[in-house]
C-alpha angles and dihedrals in degrees: 000000000000108000094228091051090048090052092050092048091049092050091049091050090052094048089049089056089053090052092047089054093053093046091047093052094045094046091041090236104157093185092055092047091048091049092069093061130071110240090257094037116128135214128203102194096160097245090042129044118174145067116351092229089056090047088056091061092040097053099039092050095046103043098065091052092058108023134050091206141354134197122195117191124191121203141165097024110189114196118195115182110218095180139351091281102024134076138175109217127189119188133173114236128196111188120189121193122190120204140155120242118184090339093309123113111239128191118206111195126193123194118192149110136269110219105195134182106208124194130189110225124170088356096304128110112220138154115277093177134001130191119188112215118202117219103162144334140188141186120212135176109231137194113224111251095203129041117247113269096030092106135024104274120231116245133196123243126010093329092078116108089237093060113109116247114263 
């Protein structure tokens, strides 16, 4: 295969893993989150340090208890190949978490970066090690812009409208 085409396909596979991670966290789909890590892949998420597959269970079980909804957005992914089957990937992340505090809607926003070491093993690019870098955060009380019921509401798990039919 043409080396430039191979590089583009590899980059796309890596970026798809980043998107799968965000979708998995926001839909609280532990299996999807775990699928982006190699079995021995690690995650340093500040409050959690350990195997990525354990982080998948940790985050998807804790988010619903505290937040009504979350939205993780990845931008500016920079993929630097450090070998034929290794890449250092830096991505900006903006994570928004909606909760209710004393009857008031609150939005917690985290701005940071994912610094990931990806490896291709058995033909699949997955995270071998992730470090979450904090840049900024804020909490703000917000007034809802749209009344409940105006739009289809997002749901976690397989009940969401975006989930494929079984």
